C-alpha positions, 0 to 999 in steps of 0.5 A, spaced: 812 770 405 816 763 406 816 760 400 823 758 400 823 755 407 828 749 407 832 750 401 839 752 400 842 757 395 848 760 393 849 767 390 855 769 386 857 776 387 853 776 393 856 782 397 853 788 393 848 790 388 844 786 385 847 780 388 846 782 395 839 784 394 838 777 391 841 774 397 837 778 402 831 777 399 832 769 398 834 769 406 827 773 408 823 768 404 826 762 408 832 760 404 839 758 407 844 763 403 851 763 402 854 768 398 861 767 394 865 774 393 872 777 392 870 780 399 864 777 402 865 781 409 860 786 407 854 781 407 850 781 413 848 775 417 844 771 416 848 770 410 854 766 410 860 769 406 865 765 402 871 768 398 872 766 391 874 769 384 870 766 379 875 767 374 879 762 378 877 754 377 880 752 384 878 758 388 871 756 385 871 749 387 873 750 394 868 755 395 862 752 393 865 745 396 865 749 403 859 753 402 855 746 400 858 743 407 856 749 411 849 749 408 848 742 408 846 741 400 844 746 395 838 747 391 839 754 388 844 757 384 844 764 382 850 766 377 850 773 378 858 775 379 860 779 373 864 786 371 862 791 366 865 794 360 864 801 356 866 802 349 865 800 341 868 794 338 875 799 337 876 801 344 877 795 348 884 791 348 884 784 347 886 783 355 880 786 357 876 782 352 879 776 355 878 778 362 870 780 361 868 774 358 872 770 363 868 773 368 861 774 365 861 767 361 866 762 364 865 764 371 858 761 370 861 755 367 866 754 373 861 755 378 855 751 375 860 746 374 862 745 381 855 746 383 852 741 379 853 734 383 850 737 389 844 740 385 843 733 382 841 731 389 836 736 390 828 735 389 828 742 387 834 744 383 834 751 380 839 755 376 838 763 375 843 767 371 844 774 371 844 776 364 842 783 361 838 787 356 844 788 352 843 781 350 837 783 346 838 790 344 843 794 341 846 799 346 851 804 344 858 804 347 857 797 350 860 792 345 864 788 349 859 787 355 853 786 350 857 780 347 858 777 354 851 777 356 849 775 349 853 769 350 850 768 357 843 768 354 845 762 349 849 759 355 842 759 359 838 756 353 843 750 352 844 749 360 836 748 360 836 743 355 842 739 358 839 739 365 832 739 364 831 731 364 835 731 371 830 736 374 834 742 374 831 748 371 835 754 368 833 761 367 836 768 366 833 775 368 835 781 363 835 787 367 835 794 364 839 799 367 840 798 374 842 803 380 848 799 382 855 801 384 858 800 377 852 804 374 854 810 379 861 809 377 860 810 370 855 816 372 861 819 376 866 819 370 861 822 365 862 829 363 855 831 366 853 826 371 846 829 372 845 829 364 847 822 363 843 819 369 837 823 365 839 820 359 839 813 362 832 814 365 829 816 359 831 810 355 827 806 359 819 807 358 817 807 365 822 813 366 827 811 371 833 806 373 831 799 375 832 797 382 836 792 385 830 789 389 826 789 383 831 784 380 832 780 386 824 779 386 825 776 379 830 772 381 827 769 387 821 767 383 825 764 378 828 760 383 822 758 387 817 753 387 812 757 383 816 757 377 816 749 377 814 749 370 819 755 367 826 753 364 830 756 358 827 762 359 829 770 360 825 774 364 826 782 362 826 787 368 827 793 364 821 798 365 819 796 358 825 797 354 826 791 350 819 791 347 815 797 348 816 803 343 813 809 345 812 816 342 815 822 345 811 824 351 808 830 348 805 826 342 802 820 346 795 823 349 789 828 347 785 828 341 791 832 337 795 825 338 790 821 335 788 825 329 796 825 328 796 817 328 790 817 324 793 822 319 799 818 318 796 811 317 794 813 310 798 816 304 805 818 304 808 820 311 809 827 313 812 830 319 812 826 326 806 822 325 810 818 319 816 817 323 817 809 326 819 810 333 
């Protein structure tokens, strides 16, 4: 597939995880790709690497300018850089709230602000933000992270409205739990990493963690010409986590489950058939 041939793309946080998978796929589909990262040295060729800290405006402006010069213009911006946080609303100090919001939300603002003059000159301008299932579902122990990603979702919609008449499309992807280095570190720190991984897999209806390549494929679609009439939308890549409500596996097949469902549909609920899942 060569649907992005001739387009120029910039991916923040593009040296590892979802960002690297995305940058690699965009390049495979024909785009020239630059990555912005705190340490871009791990980004393989043909990716172009530029050092940037999305929490520092001067750093972002300098890196975007250098990347655009190297690419000869800009058509696609993928705002992927972000950091995580675990805990309830009681657990994270103010400094951590400021840090996560600064990177996850204002990082998008800074990079987009620097890129917009270049995107306005493109005949095919697209911005894709990496959001999260945490923006649309209440996840335990993710208060700060969820707040930041909820802001990303709202920001995506506002940006789409602001720039649609300039020919700039803005969308976001909402990954479920992705098998990334950050998730790996969380698992390693758990008292029982195997049990924690099993729990994360089980809460996604398709029964496994999402891969970085699957997120990359969604980003590539939203960034490409095939999505030319798609703007202001969020694309969930979460194994059905946002929208599906499955019964427990032992209750989902066979005549007994059907009978149970029918019994639970009339009269007072009794037992598992009457429980809202």
